C-alpha angles and dihedrals in degrees: 000000000000092000089048091049091048090048092051091046090053093045090051092050092048089049094048090048092049098046097043114101090203092059094049094051091049090049089050091048087240123151118270119210123202125182120209107201118210126155091224104041120354119196138207122212121198111187116198107202093188094062098019093233130135128212108208110193118188110208135203114255093249091064088084107031112164146331132070122331090257092050094050092047092050087051092054094051091044092054097047095046093061096263095310118143121266116263116284090241088059130245121299112226144169123200112224118194097189114127111251095018134276115342102239092179092060093046094051088047093054093050091047097049112024091094089061094038107032090171086077087073091070090068092048091053091049088053092051091048091049091052091057094043093052094041091237096145140042089217118110121233088253092054094047090051091050094051093045089053092048092047092046086067092065137076132193094280088067093060124100108192128196134178115206095173088123093060111127115251117255097018125104115246119245112275120254107278122222117234113201126215134190109277095010147353125296123212119293122242131199117250111213095188116103121239139077093261114137113220119207122188124189118207119194113218110224099162095097092240126099116254 
């Protein structure tokens, strides 16, 4: 019975991993978008597995006006992809009830210090469990664990923070621009400045390793 239970657990884990669009994107080194919905200041996270960097874009409240959580998250992705449709797998979102929006300082402090103070992870686990209990996310428990493991590899130097609070109401934000680097592509960043100008940034690789 123990072997059967273990086999079923392994099968369930493999099935969850295979069916998860998040795990497939991570395995393919494709960008993963996560919308944090908050009535004051929603945020868009774009994680780049290839370079292990994270764009954290703080949005104006009007970026996610009304509707269900799924509809608001879809609207955010549509606006910040230049009007394109949301991914076929649907937007990944987390609803945050904290006043003023997500606390980025606390989040950066956690990823910077958890290795020296592993007891802090207990609070993060309780937060993830509360998200599922309160149905505040459309991510599965498996996907939450995957993203938590990915983000645990980062520190504050991997964050690229933007504040688009000055974006004009009723107009789509500029799409995420691609910055090219020698030997490959580096993570895109949103450009809040108006105008059709195309920005190209060349990054010279001096690490001694390709890409």
